[in-house]
C-alpha positions as CSV (number, residue, x, y, z in Angstrom):
1,M,0.1,0.0,0.1
2,A,3.0,2.2,0.6
3,M,4.5,1.5,-2.4
4,Q,1.9,2.5,-4.4
5,K,1.4,6.1,-2.8
6,L,4.9,6.9,-3.0
7,K,4.7,6.0,-7.2
8,K,1.9,7.5,-7.7
9,Y,3.8,10.9,-5.6
10,L,6.9,11.1,-8.5
11,K,4.8,10.8,-11.2
12,H,2.8,13.6,-10.3
13,Q,6.1,15.0,-9.0
14,K,7.6,14.5,-12.7
15,S,4.8,16.2,-14.6
16,A,5.2,19.1,-12.6
17,I,8.8,20.0,-13.4
18,V,8.0,19.2,-16.9
19,V,5.4,21.3,-17.1
20,S,7.9,24.1,-15.4
21,V,10.8,23.5,-18.0
22,F,8.4,23.5,-20.7
23,W,6.9,27.4,-19.4
24,G,10.8,28.1,-18.9
25,L,11.8,27.7,-22.1
26,V,8.7,29.3,-23.6
27,V,9.6,32.4,-21.9
28,L,12.8,32.5,-22.9
29,M,12.6,32.1,-26.6
30,F,10.0,35.1,-25.9
31,G,12.7,37.7,-24.2
32,F,16.0,36.7,-26.7
33,T,12.9,37.4,-29.7
34,F,11.9,40.4,-27.8
35,H,15.4,41.7,-27.4
36,T,16.5,40.9,-31.1
37,F,13.9,42.8,-32.7
38,A,14.3,45.7,-30.6
39,A,17.8,45.8,-31.4
40,W,17.2,45.9,-35.1
41,N,17.4,49.2,-37.3
42,P,16.2,49.7,-40.3
43,P,18.4,51.2,-43.9
44,T,19.4,54.4,-44.0
45,A,19.6,54.2,-47.7
46,S,18.3,52.2,-50.3
47,P,21.2,49.8,-50.8
48,P,24.4,49.8,-51.7
49,A,24.4,53.4,-50.0
50,D,25.7,54.5,-46.9
51,N,27.6,51.1,-46.8
52,T,30.2,50.9,-43.7
53,P,33.5,52.1,-44.6
54,T,36.1,49.1,-45.6
55,P,38.2,49.2,-42.1
56,L,41.7,49.7,-42.8
57,N,43.5,46.5,-43.5
58,A,47.2,45.2,-44.7
59,T,46.3,44.1,-48.1
60,G,47.8,46.0,-51.5
61,V,44.9,47.9,-52.1
62,T,44.9,52.1,-51.8
63,Q,42.3,53.2,-48.8
64,Y,41.4,56.6,-48.2
65,K,40.8,57.7,-44.5
66,S,38.4,61.1,-44.0
67,G,39.3,62.1,-40.6
68,G,42.4,61.8,-38.7
69,L,45.1,59.0,-38.3
70,G,46.5,58.4,-35.0
71,V,49.7,56.1,-34.5
72,G,51.1,55.4,-30.8
73,G,54.1,53.6,-31.9
74,V,56.8,54.1,-35.1
75,F,55.6,54.1,-38.0
76,E,56.8,51.7,-40.2
77,T,57.2,50.2,-43.7
78,D,58.8,46.9,-45.2
79,I,59.7,48.2,-49.0
80,D,60.1,51.4,-50.8
81,A,57.4,53.8,-50.2
82,Y,56.3,57.2,-50.5
83,F,54.2,59.9,-48.5
84,G,51.6,61.1,-51.5
85,V,49.2,63.9,-51.6
86,T,46.2,64.4,-53.7
87,S,45.5,67.5,-53.5
88,G,47.0,70.6,-51.3
89,G,50.1,70.3,-49.0
90,V,51.1,68.6,-45.9
91,A,51.2,70.4,-42.4
92,I,53.2,68.5,-39.5
93,G,52.8,70.0,-36.0
94,S,49.5,71.1,-33.9
95,G,50.8,74.7,-34.0
96,Y,49.5,74.7,-37.5
97,S,46.0,72.8,-37.2
98,G,43.6,74.6,-39.2
99,S,46.0,76.0,-41.5
100,T,46.3,75.6,-45.0
101,P,49.3,74.6,-46.3
102,P,50.8,75.2,-49.6
103,G,50.0,73.2,-52.8
104,S,51.7,69.8,-52.7
105,G,54.1,71.4,-50.2
106,L,55.0,71.4,-46.6
107,I,54.7,73.5,-43.8
108,V,56.7,72.2,-40.4
109,E,56.4,73.7,-37.4
110,G,59.7,73.2,-34.7
111,T,63.0,71.6,-36.5
112,I,64.0,69.2,-39.4
113,G,66.7,67.0,-39.0
114,I,68.3,65.5,-41.8
115,G,71.6,63.0,-41.1
116,T,71.3,63.7,-38.2
117,S,68.8,62.9,-34.9
118,S,69.1,65.9,-32.5
119,P,68.9,69.5,-35.1
120,D,69.5,72.1,-33.2
121,M,68.4,74.8,-35.8
122,P,64.9,75.3,-37.8
123,L,66.8,72.9,-40.8
124,H,69.9,71.4,-39.9
125,L,71.4,68.8,-42.7
126,R,74.4,66.9,-41.6
127,S,76.4,64.8,-44.2
128,Q,78.1,61.5,-43.2
129,A,81.6,62.2,-44.4
130,N,83.4,65.1,-44.3
131,E,84.5,65.0,-48.5
132,L,83.3,67.3,-50.8
133,S,81.9,64.4,-52.4
134,S,79.8,63.3,-49.7
135,G,78.7,66.7,-48.8
136,I,75.2,68.2,-48.6
137,R,74.0,69.3,-52.6
138,L,72.1,72.1,-54.0
139,S,70.9,71.1,-57.4
140,A,69.3,73.2,-60.3
141,S,68.2,70.7,-62.9
142,D,70.2,71.1,-65.3
143,Y,73.1,70.5,-62.8
144,I,75.2,68.1,-64.7
145,T,76.5,70.1,-67.2
146,N,75.9,73.5,-66.4
147,G,77.4,74.2,-63.3
148,G,74.3,73.9,-61.3
149,Y,74.8,72.6,-58.1
150,V,77.1,73.9,-55.0
151,I,77.8,71.1,-51.8
152,F,78.6,72.6,-48.6
153,N,80.7,70.4,-45.8
154,K,83.7,70.5,-43.3
155,N,87.2,68.8,-43.9
156,D,88.5,67.3,-40.7
157,S,92.1,68.3,-41.9
158,T,91.5,71.5,-41.7
159,G,88.3,72.3,-39.8
160,R,86.9,74.9,-42.1
161,A,83.7,74.9,-43.7
162,L,83.9,74.5,-47.6
163,I,81.1,75.4,-50.2
164,Q,81.9,74.1,-53.7
165,S,80.4,74.7,-57.2
166,G,80.6,72.6,-59.8
167,D,79.2,69.9,-62.5
168,S,79.7,66.0,-63.2
169,A,82.8,67.1,-65.4
170,T,84.2,69.5,-63.4
171,W,84.4,72.2,-60.3
172,R,82.7,75.6,-61.3
173,E,83.0,79.2,-60.8
174,L,80.9,80.4,-57.9
175,A,78.8,83.6,-58.0
176,F,77.4,85.8,-54.7
177,N,75.0,88.4,-55.7
178,P,75.4,87.9,-59.5
179,Y,72.8,90.8,-59.8
180,G,73.6,93.0,-57.7
181,G,73.7,94.4,-53.9
182,L,77.3,93.9,-51.6
183,V,78.3,90.9,-50.1
184,T,79.9,91.2,-46.4
185,I,82.9,88.9,-44.9
186,G,83.5,89.1,-41.3
187,S,86.5,90.5,-39.6
188,G,88.6,87.1,-39.5
189,G,89.9,88.0,-43.5
190,L,89.8,86.7,-46.8
191,V,92.2,83.8,-47.9
192,V,92.3,83.3,-52.0
193,G,93.8,80.3,-53.3
194,G,95.7,79.7,-50.5
195,G,97.0,83.2,-50.4
196,T,98.3,82.7,-53.8
197,G,95.1,83.4,-56.0
198,K,93.9,86.5,-57.9
199,I,91.4,88.8,-56.7
200,T,89.6,91.3,-59.5
201,A,88.4,94.2,-58.4
202,G,87.5,97.7,-59.9
203,V,88.5,100.1,-56.6
204,F,90.2,98.7,-53.4
205,D,89.2,101.3,-50.9
206,P,89.9,100.8,-47.1
207,V,87.0,103.2,-45.2
208,Y,88.4,105.2,-41.9
209,S,86.1,106.3,-39.4
210,I,87.4,109.8,-38.1
211,G,85.2,111.9,-35.3
212,G,81.9,109.5,-37.0
213,T,82.4,110.3,-40.4
214,K,83.4,108.0,-42.8
215,Y,86.3,108.5,-45.1
216,A,87.4,106.6,-48.4
217,T,91.2,106.1,-49.4
218,Y,92.0,104.7,-52.6
219,A,94.8,102.0,-53.5
220,A,97.2,103.0,-56.5
221,G,96.9,100.7,-59.8
222,M,100.0,99.9,-61.3
223,I,100.7,98.0,-64.8
224,G,102.2,95.0,-64.5
225,L,102.9,93.3,-61.2
226,K,105.4,94.8,-58.9
227,E,106.5,95.2,-55.5
228,E,107.2,99.0,-53.8
229,H,109.7,99.6,-50.6
230,T,109.7,103.9,-49.7
231,D,112.0,105.0,-46.6
232,V,114.2,107.8,-46.4
233,I,117.8,108.2,-45.6
234,N,120.4,111.0,-44.5
235,L,123.7,111.5,-46.4
236,E,127.0,111.5,-44.9
237,Y,129.9,112.7,-46.2
238,D,132.3,110.1,-47.9
239,E,135.9,111.2,-47.9
240,S,136.9,109.0,-50.7
241,S,134.9,110.9,-53.2
242,G,133.7,114.2,-51.6
243,L,130.8,113.9,-51.7
244,Y,128.0,112.9,-49.2
245,R,126.0,109.5,-49.8
246,A,124.1,106.6,-48.1
247,I,124.5,103.1,-48.9
248,L,121.7,100.9,-50.0
249,D,123.1,97.4,-49.5
250,F,120.2,94.8,-50.0
251,E,122.4,91.9,-49.5
252,N,123.3,92.6,-46.7
253,A,120.0,94.1,-45.4
254,Q,118.9,92.8,-41.8
255,E,116.1,89.5,-42.4
256,G,113.1,90.6,-41.8
257,S,113.5,94.7,-42.7
258,D,111.4,96.3,-45.1
259,L,115.2,96.3,-47.3
260,W,115.4,92.8,-46.8
261,L,111.7,91.7,-47.6
262,F,111.6,94.2,-51.1
263,S,114.3,92.1,-52.5
264,K,113.4,88.8,-51.5
265,T,109.9,89.2,-53.1
266,T,111.4,90.7,-56.3
267,N,114.4,88.1,-57.0
268,L,116.0,91.0,-57.0
269,D,119.5,89.0,-57.6
270,K,117.6,88.4,-61.0
271,N,115.4,91.0,-61.6
272,F,117.9,93.8,-60.5
273,Q,118.3,95.8,-64.0
274,S,114.6,96.0,-63.5
275,L,115.1,97.8,-60.4
276,A,113.6,101.3,-60.2
277,V,114.7,104.1,-58.1
278,L,113.2,107.5,-57.6
279,L,114.7,110.2,-55.5
280,T,113.7,113.6,-53.5
281,T,115.6,115.6,-51.6
282,S,114.5,118.0,-48.8
283,F,117.1,120.4,-49.7
284,R,118.0,122.4,-53.1
285,G,120.8,120.7,-54.9
286,D,121.4,117.7,-57.4
287,V,120.7,113.6,-55.8
288,W,121.6,110.7,-57.6
289,Y,122.5,107.1,-57.2
290,E,124.1,104.2,-58.4
291,K,123.3,100.5,-59.1
292,D,125.8,97.9,-58.1
293,K,124.5,94.4,-59.6
294,E,127.7,92.6,-58.6
295,N,127.6,93.8,-54.9
296,M,123.6,94.6,-54.9
297,R,123.8,98.1,-53.6
298,V,122.3,101.2,-54.7
299,T,124.8,104.5,-53.8
300,V,122.6,107.6,-53.5
301,Y,124.7,110.7,-53.6
302,A,124.6,114.5,-53.2
303,E,126.7,117.4,-52.9
304,K,125.5,118.7,-49.7
305,A,124.1,116.6,-46.5
306,G,120.7,116.4,-45.6
307,E,117.9,114.1,-45.9
308,V,116.3,112.3,-48.9
309,S,113.3,110.2,-49.7
310,Y,113.5,107.2,-51.9
311,R,110.8,104.8,-53.3
312,L,112.2,101.5,-55.1
313,T,110.1,99.5,-57.9
314,A,110.9,95.7,-58.8
315,P,108.5,92.9,-60.9
316,R,107.6,90.8,-58.4
317,F,108.9,87.2,-58.4
318,D,106.8,85.7,-60.4
319,F,105.8,88.7,-63.0
320,E,106.0,86.6,-66.0
321,Q,102.8,84.4,-65.2
322,W,100.6,87.9,-64.9
323,T,100.7,89.4,-68.5
324,N,98.3,92.4,-69.4
325,Y,95.9,90.4,-70.9
326,A,93.5,89.3,-68.7
327,K,93.2,85.3,-70.3
328,D,91.2,84.4,-66.9
329,A,88.3,87.1,-67.1
330,E,85.7,85.1,-68.9
331,G,81.9,86.6,-67.8
332,I,83.9,89.6,-66.9
333,D,83.9,92.9,-68.7
334,G,85.5,95.5,-66.0
335,F,85.7,98.8,-67.3
336,I,84.5,99.8,-70.3
337,I,86.8,102.0,-72.1
338,D,86.8,102.6,-76.0
């Protein structure tokens, strides 16, 4: 009797569980369906308009992004690449936000370093070697044949900065302000050709400031390449000749003196015959000179004592290299006298 009651009870409980599970599943399915329909939005336009943009990916297809693109790390490429702008220009720097860069151009806020990771000027270019062949080059479109590039660099052996013009065949002339304007060189001085080069100019004008006013002075021109030396001498009585005299002794002149230096720069032992002597007395009376090539002397005579000023002129030791024809003046008109 008890067994029958137990079986009847279990049967009743089983039916209740099945019913509960059924209705639970019904409720769950209803809720899921309602949620799904509630989250759905209709299309904003007829297909295929308003499609979702293609996300940036690693394919080989060119993609465009209308908004900004942020990169939190290093931007790298493992193939040849270029940064192209289909229209307009490029602005770099937050200070240029909203600015319009020049068409197909570039504006940069801050400094630019080329060849250096620590630029300390608005544009800092650093070559990888100190030879001219590895310098910083500014080129024109026709630089190969028309002298269209300038190289900037520093040479370690001398510590000098180098500026050189040239093309693929040879070094070329370099013009500063060829269309006019003043070119100023610092107070350190100017060296041409290691100290042996030529300077072509119309006027040499050392300027003096005196009492707030600037005054011009001019160097004299000379035909032929010559050296000059001027000084004064005092004539003393010579018993052997019964005259007053003074001797310019080039052979025994003190090293470093004006007379010694004049004799060396004119190679006077070979150019003695071209030595010109001008004499001016401080007194009334005749004065004359005699040249002694064998003893490398010039003796000045007068009939009375007194002071005599002299001017010596002779061709420079290399005068034969510098004729009266300006053979290296191609493209230079100079003074035109017709």
